[in-house]
C-alpha positions as CSV (number, residue, x, y, z in Angstrom):
1,M,0.0,0.0,0.0
2,Q,2.8,2.4,1.0
3,K,4.7,1.5,-2.2
4,D,1.6,2.2,-4.4
5,W,1.2,5.6,-2.7
6,F,4.8,6.5,-3.2
7,E,4.7,5.5,-6.9
8,H,1.5,7.5,-7.3
9,R,3.1,10.6,-5.8
10,L,6.3,10.1,-7.9
11,N,4.2,9.8,-11.1
12,M,2.3,13.0,-10.2
13,N,5.5,15.0,-9.6
14,R,7.2,13.6,-12.7
15,R,4.2,14.4,-14.8
16,R,3.8,18.0,-13.4
17,F,7.6,18.7,-13.6
18,L,7.9,17.5,-17.3
19,G,4.7,19.3,-18.3
20,R,6.0,22.6,-16.9
21,L,9.5,22.0,-18.2
22,S,8.3,21.4,-21.7
23,L,7.2,25.0,-21.9
24,G,10.8,26.1,-21.8
25,V,12.3,28.5,-19.3
26,G,12.2,31.5,-21.7
27,S,8.6,31.0,-22.9
28,A,7.5,30.3,-19.3
29,A,9.0,33.6,-18.1
30,L,7.5,35.5,-21.0
31,G,4.1,33.8,-20.5
32,S,4.1,34.7,-16.8
33,L,4.7,38.3,-17.6
34,L,2.0,38.6,-20.2
35,I,-0.5,36.3,-18.6
36,P,0.0,36.2,-14.8
37,D,-2.4,33.4,-14.2
38,M,-1.0,31.3,-17.0
39,F,0.1,28.4,-14.7
40,S,-3.3,28.2,-13.0
41,G,-4.4,26.6,-16.2
42,L,-7.8,25.8,-17.7
43,G,-9.0,22.3,-17.7
44,A,-9.7,20.5,-21.0
45,K,-13.4,21.0,-20.4
46,E,-13.1,24.8,-20.1
47,Q,-10.7,25.0,-23.0
48,E,-13.0,23.1,-25.3
49,A,-16.0,25.2,-24.1
50,I,-14.2,28.3,-25.4
51,T,-13.1,26.9,-28.8
52,A,-15.8,24.3,-29.6
53,G,-18.2,25.3,-32.3
54,L,-16.0,28.1,-33.6
55,P,-15.0,27.3,-37.3
56,H,-12.1,29.1,-39.0
57,F,-14.5,30.7,-41.4
58,A,-18.2,30.8,-42.3
59,P,-19.2,27.1,-42.9
60,K,-21.5,25.9,-45.7
61,A,-22.4,22.8,-43.7
62,K,-23.1,22.3,-40.0
63,R,-23.2,18.5,-40.0
64,I,-22.3,15.4,-42.1
65,I,-24.0,12.1,-42.8
66,Y,-21.4,9.7,-44.4
67,L,-23.0,6.7,-46.1
68,F,-19.9,4.6,-46.4
69,Q,-20.3,1.7,-48.8
70,N,-17.8,-0.7,-47.4
71,G,-16.0,-3.1,-49.8
72,A,-15.8,-0.7,-52.8
73,P,-18.8,-0.4,-55.2
74,S,-18.1,-0.8,-58.9
75,Q,-18.1,2.7,-60.4
76,L,-18.2,1.1,-63.9
77,D,-21.6,-0.6,-63.1
78,L,-23.1,2.4,-61.3
79,F,-21.8,5.8,-62.4
80,D,-18.9,5.9,-64.8
81,Y,-20.4,4.9,-68.2
82,K,-17.8,3.5,-70.7
83,P,-19.2,2.3,-74.0
84,K,-15.6,1.5,-75.1
85,L,-15.6,-1.5,-72.7
86,Q,-18.7,-2.8,-74.4
87,E,-17.1,-2.5,-77.8
88,M,-13.9,-4.3,-76.7
89,F,-15.6,-6.9,-74.4
90,G,-13.3,-9.8,-73.8
91,Q,-10.2,-8.1,-75.4
92,D,-7.2,-7.5,-73.3
93,L,-6.6,-4.2,-71.6
94,P,-3.8,-2.5,-73.5
95,A,-0.5,-2.6,-71.6
96,S,0.0,1.1,-72.3
97,I,-3.2,1.8,-70.3
98,R,-2.3,-0.3,-67.3
99,N,1.3,1.0,-67.5
100,G,2.7,-1.5,-65.0
101,Q,0.3,-0.8,-62.1
102,R,0.8,-3.2,-59.3
103,L,-2.0,-5.7,-58.8
104,T,-3.5,-7.5,-55.8
105,G,-2.6,-11.1,-55.1
106,M,-5.9,-12.1,-56.6
107,T,-5.1,-11.0,-60.2
108,A,-1.3,-10.7,-60.2
109,N,-1.0,-14.2,-61.6
110,Q,-3.5,-13.7,-64.4
111,T,-1.9,-13.9,-67.9
112,R,-4.8,-12.0,-69.5
113,F,-6.8,-8.9,-68.4
114,P,-10.0,-9.2,-70.5
115,L,-12.1,-6.0,-70.5
116,A,-15.6,-6.4,-68.9
117,G,-18.2,-3.9,-70.0
118,T,-21.1,-3.6,-67.6
119,K,-24.3,-5.6,-68.4
120,F,-26.5,-2.8,-67.0
121,Q,-28.0,0.0,-68.9
122,F,-27.1,3.6,-68.4
123,K,-29.0,6.9,-69.0
124,Q,-28.4,10.5,-68.3
125,Y,-30.6,12.3,-65.8
126,G,-31.3,15.9,-64.6
127,E,-30.3,19.3,-65.7
128,H,-26.6,18.3,-65.7
129,R,-27.2,15.1,-67.7
130,T,-25.5,13.0,-65.1
131,W,-25.0,9.3,-66.0
132,F,-26.6,6.7,-63.7
133,S,-27.0,2.9,-64.0
134,E,-30.4,1.3,-64.1
135,L,-29.4,-0.2,-60.7
136,L,-29.9,3.2,-59.0
137,P,-33.3,4.6,-60.2
138,N,-34.1,6.4,-57.0
139,M,-30.7,8.2,-56.8
140,A,-31.0,9.0,-60.5
141,S,-34.4,10.6,-59.8
142,I,-32.7,13.2,-57.5
143,A,-29.8,13.8,-59.9
144,D,-30.2,17.5,-59.7
145,D,-29.3,17.3,-56.0
146,L,-26.2,15.1,-56.4
147,C,-22.6,16.1,-56.9
148,V,-20.9,13.1,-58.6
149,V,-17.1,13.2,-58.5
150,K,-15.6,10.4,-60.7
151,S,-12.0,11.2,-60.2
152,L,-11.0,10.2,-56.7
153,Y,-7.9,8.1,-56.3
154,T,-5.8,6.5,-53.5
155,E,-2.5,4.6,-53.2
156,A,-3.9,1.8,-51.1
157,I,-4.8,-1.3,-53.1
158,N,-6.2,-3.5,-50.3
159,H,-9.2,-3.0,-48.2
160,D,-7.8,-2.5,-44.7
161,P,-5.2,0.2,-45.5
162,A,-7.6,1.9,-48.0
163,L,-10.5,1.9,-45.5
164,T,-8.4,3.1,-42.7
165,F,-6.8,5.7,-44.9
166,F,-10.3,7.0,-46.0
167,Q,-11.4,7.3,-42.4
168,T,-8.3,8.6,-40.7
169,G,-6.0,10.1,-43.4
170,A,-3.4,7.4,-42.7
171,Q,-2.9,3.8,-43.7
172,V,-1.7,2.9,-40.2
173,G,-3.8,2.8,-37.1
174,N,-4.1,5.0,-34.0
175,R,-4.9,8.2,-35.9
176,P,-8.1,10.1,-35.2
177,S,-10.9,9.4,-37.6
178,M,-12.7,12.2,-39.6
179,G,-15.6,12.3,-37.2
180,A,-13.2,12.6,-34.2
181,W,-11.4,15.5,-35.9
182,L,-14.8,17.3,-36.5
183,S,-15.8,16.6,-32.9
184,Y,-12.4,18.1,-31.7
185,G,-12.7,21.1,-34.0
186,L,-16.3,22.0,-33.7
187,G,-17.7,20.2,-30.7
188,S,-21.3,19.1,-30.3
189,E,-24.6,21.0,-31.0
190,N,-26.5,18.9,-28.4
191,Q,-25.0,18.3,-25.0
192,N,-27.3,15.2,-24.5
193,L,-25.8,13.4,-27.5
194,P,-22.3,12.6,-28.7
195,A,-20.9,14.7,-31.6
196,Y,-20.0,11.5,-33.5
197,C,-22.2,8.4,-33.9
198,V,-21.6,5.2,-35.9
199,L,-24.2,2.9,-37.4
200,L,-23.5,-0.5,-39.0
201,S,-25.5,-2.6,-41.5
202,K,-24.7,-5.5,-43.8
203,G,-26.1,-6.5,-47.3
204,A,-26.2,-9.8,-49.0
205,G,-23.0,-9.4,-51.0
206,N,-19.5,-10.4,-50.1
207,G,-18.6,-8.4,-47.0
208,Q,-15.5,-6.8,-45.6
209,G,-15.2,-6.3,-41.9
210,V,-15.4,-3.0,-40.0
211,Y,-13.7,-2.4,-36.7
212,S,-13.6,0.2,-34.0
213,K,-10.3,1.7,-35.1
214,L,-12.2,3.2,-38.0
215,W,-14.1,5.5,-35.6
216,T,-11.3,5.9,-33.0
217,N,-10.3,9.1,-31.3
218,G,-6.6,8.1,-31.8
219,F,-4.5,10.5,-29.8
220,L,-7.3,13.0,-29.2
221,D,-9.3,12.9,-26.0
222,S,-11.5,9.9,-25.7
223,V,-14.6,12.1,-25.7
224,H,-14.1,12.4,-29.5
225,Q,-14.4,8.7,-30.2
226,G,-17.5,7.6,-32.2
227,V,-20.3,6.1,-30.2
228,Q,-21.6,2.9,-31.9
229,F,-25.3,2.3,-32.0
230,S,-26.4,-1.4,-32.2
231,S,-29.6,-2.9,-33.7
232,G,-30.7,-4.7,-30.6
233,D,-33.1,-3.7,-27.8
234,H,-30.4,-1.5,-26.4
235,P,-29.0,0.8,-29.2
236,V,-26.1,1.9,-27.0
237,L,-24.7,-0.9,-24.9
238,Y,-24.4,-0.5,-21.1
239,L,-26.3,2.7,-21.1
240,N,-29.2,1.6,-19.0
241,D,-29.1,1.6,-15.2
242,P,-28.5,-1.8,-13.6
243,E,-31.6,-3.6,-12.5
244,G,-32.7,-2.4,-9.1
245,M,-30.8,0.9,-9.1
246,P,-33.2,3.9,-8.9
247,R,-32.4,7.0,-11.0
248,D,-31.6,9.1,-7.9
249,D,-29.1,6.5,-6.7
250,R,-27.4,6.5,-10.1
251,R,-27.1,10.3,-10.0
252,A,-25.6,10.2,-6.5
253,M,-23.1,7.5,-7.5
254,L,-22.0,9.6,-10.5
255,D,-21.6,12.7,-8.4
256,Q,-19.4,10.8,-5.9
257,L,-17.4,9.3,-8.8
258,A,-16.9,12.7,-10.4
259,S,-15.7,14.0,-7.0
260,L,-13.1,11.2,-6.8
261,N,-12.0,11.7,-10.4
262,E,-11.6,15.5,-9.8
263,M,-9.4,14.8,-6.9
264,A,-7.3,12.5,-9.0
265,H,-7.1,15.1,-11.8
266,D,-6.0,17.8,-9.3
267,E,-3.1,15.5,-8.3
268,M,-2.2,13.9,-11.6
269,G,-3.1,16.5,-14.1
270,D,-4.1,13.9,-16.7
271,P,-6.7,15.3,-19.2
272,E,-8.1,11.9,-19.7
273,I,-9.5,12.0,-16.2
274,E,-11.6,15.0,-17.2
275,A,-12.6,13.2,-20.4
276,R,-13.8,10.3,-18.3
277,I,-16.0,12.6,-16.1
278,R,-17.6,14.0,-19.2
279,Q,-18.2,10.6,-20.7
280,Y,-20.0,9.5,-17.5
281,E,-22.2,12.6,-17.6
282,M,-22.9,12.1,-21.4
283,A,-24.0,8.5,-20.8
284,Y,-26.3,9.7,-18.0
285,R,-27.9,12.3,-20.3
286,M,-28.1,9.9,-23.2
287,Q,-30.3,7.6,-21.1
288,T,-33.2,10.0,-21.8
289,A,-32.2,11.2,-25.3
290,V,-31.4,7.8,-27.0
291,P,-34.7,6.0,-26.4
292,E,-36.6,8.9,-27.8
293,L,-34.4,9.0,-30.9
294,T,-34.8,5.3,-31.7
295,D,-38.6,5.4,-31.2
296,L,-40.1,5.4,-34.8
297,S,-43.7,5.5,-33.6
298,K,-43.9,9.2,-34.2
299,E,-42.7,9.0,-37.8
300,T,-45.5,9.6,-40.4
301,E,-46.7,7.0,-42.9
302,S,-45.3,9.1,-45.7
303,T,-41.9,9.0,-44.1
304,I,-42.0,5.3,-43.7
305,K,-43.1,4.9,-47.3
306,L,-40.3,7.2,-48.5
307,Y,-37.6,5.1,-46.9
308,G,-39.3,1.8,-47.5
309,A,-40.7,-0.9,-45.2
310,D,-37.2,-2.0,-44.2
311,C,-36.8,1.2,-42.2
312,L,-38.9,-0.4,-39.5
313,V,-36.4,-3.3,-39.2
314,P,-33.6,-2.3,-36.8
315,G,-30.1,-2.7,-38.2
316,T,-31.1,-2.5,-41.9
317,Y,-29.5,0.2,-44.1
318,A,-32.9,1.9,-44.4
319,A,-33.4,2.0,-40.7
320,N,-30.0,3.4,-40.2
321,C,-30.6,6.1,-42.8
322,L,-33.7,7.2,-41.0
323,L,-31.9,7.1,-37.7
324,A,-29.1,9.1,-39.2
325,R,-31.6,11.8,-40.1
326,K,-33.0,11.8,-36.6
327,L,-29.5,12.0,-35.1
328,S,-28.6,14.9,-37.4
329,E,-31.9,16.6,-36.7
330,N,-31.0,16.5,-33.0
331,G,-27.6,18.0,-33.3
332,V,-25.2,15.2,-33.9
333,R,-22.3,16.7,-35.8
334,F,-21.1,13.6,-37.7
335,V,-23.0,10.3,-38.4
336,Q,-21.1,7.5,-40.1
337,L,-23.1,4.7,-41.6
338,Y,-21.1,1.6,-42.7
339,H,-22.8,-0.7,-45.1
340,Q,-21.0,-4.0,-45.9
341,G,-21.3,-6.3,-48.9
342,W,-19.7,-4.5,-51.9
343,D,-16.6,-6.7,-52.4
344,G,-17.5,-7.9,-55.9
345,H,-14.6,-10.3,-56.9
346,N,-17.0,-13.0,-58.2
347,N,-20.5,-12.8,-59.5
348,L,-20.5,-9.1,-59.3
349,P,-23.7,-8.7,-61.4
350,G,-25.7,-10.9,-59.1
351,E,-24.4,-9.4,-55.9
352,I,-24.6,-5.8,-56.9
353,V,-28.3,-6.0,-57.7
354,G,-29.1,-6.9,-54.1
355,Q,-26.7,-4.3,-52.7
356,C,-28.4,-1.6,-54.8
357,R,-31.8,-2.8,-53.8
358,D,-30.7,-2.3,-50.2
359,V,-29.3,1.2,-50.5
360,D,-30.8,3.0,-53.5
361,Q,-34.3,3.9,-52.1
362,A,-33.0,4.7,-48.6
363,S,-30.1,6.8,-49.8
364,A,-32.3,8.9,-52.1
365,A,-35.0,9.1,-49.3
366,L,-32.5,10.5,-46.8
367,I,-31.6,13.3,-49.2
368,T,-35.2,14.0,-50.0
369,D,-36.2,13.9,-46.4
370,L,-33.5,16.4,-45.4
371,K,-34.5,18.6,-48.3
372,Q,-38.2,18.5,-47.3
373,R,-37.3,19.5,-43.7
374,G,-35.1,22.4,-44.8
375,M,-31.9,20.6,-43.6
376,L,-30.2,19.7,-46.8
377,D,-28.6,23.1,-47.4
378,D,-26.5,22.8,-44.2
379,T,-26.1,19.0,-44.1
380,L,-23.5,17.3,-46.2
381,V,-24.4,13.8,-47.3
382,I,-21.5,11.6,-48.7
383,W,-22.0,8.3,-50.5
384,G,-19.0,6.1,-51.6
385,G,-16.4,3.4,-50.7
386,E,-12.7,3.1,-50.2
387,F,-11.6,2.6,-53.8
388,G,-13.0,1.5,-57.2
389,R,-13.2,-1.7,-59.3
390,T,-11.1,-2.8,-62.3
391,N,-12.4,-2.5,-65.9
392,F,-11.0,-6.0,-66.5
393,C,-12.4,-9.2,-65.2
394,Q,-11.1,-11.2,-62.3
395,G,-11.5,-14.9,-63.1
396,P,-13.9,-16.3,-65.8
397,L,-15.7,-13.8,-68.0
398,S,-19.1,-13.9,-69.5
399,K,-21.7,-11.2,-70.5
400,D,-23.8,-12.0,-67.4
401,N,-21.1,-13.0,-64.9
402,Y,-17.8,-11.3,-64.2
403,G,-15.8,-10.2,-61.2
404,R,-13.8,-7.0,-60.7
405,D,-10.6,-6.6,-58.5
406,H,-9.6,-3.6,-56.5
407,H,-8.8,-0.4,-58.4
408,P,-7.3,2.6,-56.6
409,R,-6.5,4.7,-59.6
410,C,-10.0,6.1,-60.1
411,F,-13.4,5.8,-58.4
412,T,-16.6,7.7,-57.7
413,V,-18.0,9.5,-54.7
414,C,-21.4,11.2,-54.5
415,M,-22.3,14.1,-52.3
416,A,-25.4,16.2,-51.7
417,G,-26.3,19.4,-49.8
418,G,-23.9,21.2,-47.5
419,G,-22.6,23.6,-50.0
420,V,-21.7,21.4,-52.9
421,K,-22.7,22.1,-56.5
422,P,-24.8,19.4,-58.3
423,G,-23.4,17.9,-61.5
424,S,-20.7,15.5,-62.6
425,Y,-17.0,16.4,-62.0
426,G,-13.8,14.7,-63.0
427,E,-13.3,12.4,-65.9
428,T,-11.6,9.1,-66.6
429,D,-10.2,7.8,-69.9
430,E,-12.4,5.8,-72.3
431,F,-11.3,2.6,-70.6
432,G,-12.4,3.9,-67.1
433,Y,-8.9,3.1,-65.9
434,N,-7.0,6.4,-65.4
435,I,-8.1,9.9,-64.5
436,V,-7.7,12.5,-67.3
437,N,-8.7,15.6,-65.5
438,D,-9.6,17.0,-62.0
439,K,-7.7,14.3,-60.0
440,V,-8.9,14.3,-56.4
441,H,-6.7,12.5,-53.8
442,V,-8.2,11.2,-50.5
443,H,-6.3,14.1,-48.8
444,D,-7.9,16.5,-51.2
445,F,-11.3,15.0,-50.4
446,H,-10.7,15.4,-46.6
447,A,-9.5,19.0,-47.1
448,T,-12.6,19.8,-49.1
449,V,-15.0,18.2,-46.6
450,L,-13.3,20.2,-43.7
451,N,-13.6,23.4,-45.8
452,L,-17.3,22.9,-46.2
453,M,-17.6,22.6,-42.4
454,G,-15.7,25.9,-42.1
455,L,-12.4,24.4,-41.1
456,D,-9.0,25.0,-42.7
457,H,-7.4,21.6,-42.9
458,E,-3.9,23.1,-42.3
459,Q,-5.0,24.8,-39.1
460,L,-7.0,21.9,-37.6
461,T,-4.0,20.3,-35.8
462,Y,-3.1,18.5,-32.6
463,K,0.4,18.2,-31.2
464,H,1.3,14.6,-30.4
465,L,4.8,13.0,-29.8
466,G,6.6,16.2,-30.7
467,R,4.9,17.0,-34.0
468,R,1.6,18.6,-35.1
469,Y,-0.8,16.1,-36.8
470,R,-3.8,16.8,-39.0
471,L,-6.3,14.8,-40.9
472,T,-4.6,15.6,-44.2
473,D,-1.1,14.9,-42.8
474,V,1.2,17.1,-44.9
475,A,-0.9,17.2,-48.1
476,G,-4.3,18.1,-49.4
477,E,-5.8,20.8,-51.7
478,V,-9.4,21.9,-51.5
479,F,-11.4,20.9,-54.7
480,N,-13.0,24.2,-55.2
481,K,-14.9,23.2,-58.4
482,I,-17.6,21.5,-56.4
483,I,-18.1,24.2,-53.8
484,A,-21.1,26.4,-54.4
């Protein structure tokens, strides 16, 4: 016991000494002259209260709903119409087009790369004559609300690094996700709900896993981590009071726990202790807010019809789209919906039909619903995956059955609302293999999204391990063409 107490006091003193020493003698002396109470310090809670919700400039969007299609939808079967692939069906992709691009282990041993034109019909829709596949009739019907960017690219060629890169700006782990950065930069609009919520659903297609590192806070305070909602009777696990514990007792217990944590913080100076206090308080407030949010009994028949009958089945894509609208309506800053099942290596035509049936109506319904409620102008909706699909076939090829491997060189992301201009942007070559204009790297995409939220991606930084980190690392340019 005495040894533990001694180590605790030693740790406290070491932490305080190094924390003060890191300021430097000169800067500390200057700071004490300019700001006499500098060393009294503000806690993390007070600091964030001052800066949270203050963007760098006037934002076009206040919140984001990100419909992430996990597994990489085939842009060639949905958005990027290429008649050349139909004309050359079964012929080899010219070596000059592939230009030695590295391949995944699934196609690296192929001796031929036969071109596979889509079996699905395409038409142009809306004022901007944007191309859509017959698989997405509902999204095509709102073409004039959609900004379709066909020229995204990434370096990652496999799912995990590509998925992690898209969510965190790095292919390695332990970096804050996009939602965590927005929570850190802008805070929450509703003190009874987290700034960042995560919803999961799965289609009938070949699925790729999702995991908590995709919505991690990384090295930011843990209050910025995404809160995952489940499809069971308890949408947020461990939120309810234990059986037999009255509400007043729960409140008294939290007050006592907060008092103990505050004493520990006074001694240790660890900001994570304050984060823990805030998390307990958030969980207490969510006990009232979450059941009301997940109750669909007050939704109108027209709303249910708009999203489809599946919206009444917890855990489906449609139900999560409706819940995403409700979360956004109640002040949640960033809602991330992951829908698995897009990994079309084999029998892509068969699988993609089911996937599109799952997501088409609900995706269009969400945008329509937001627009009807006057929310679309300041809500940015994003739809897309981690990379694209190859124009050549993986495995046996026929008109009605083909597979496509991973393709990082070009893919499509759709956006709506939140200050983006409708229409089609970026262009790929006639083979749908390389980008010919308006290349948009993942870092550029992140920079643009932050810009729409009123944040300068170069200024949104956090010092960790001796350097300043940001979502866009050391790169990124805003793609101004799509900003209204």
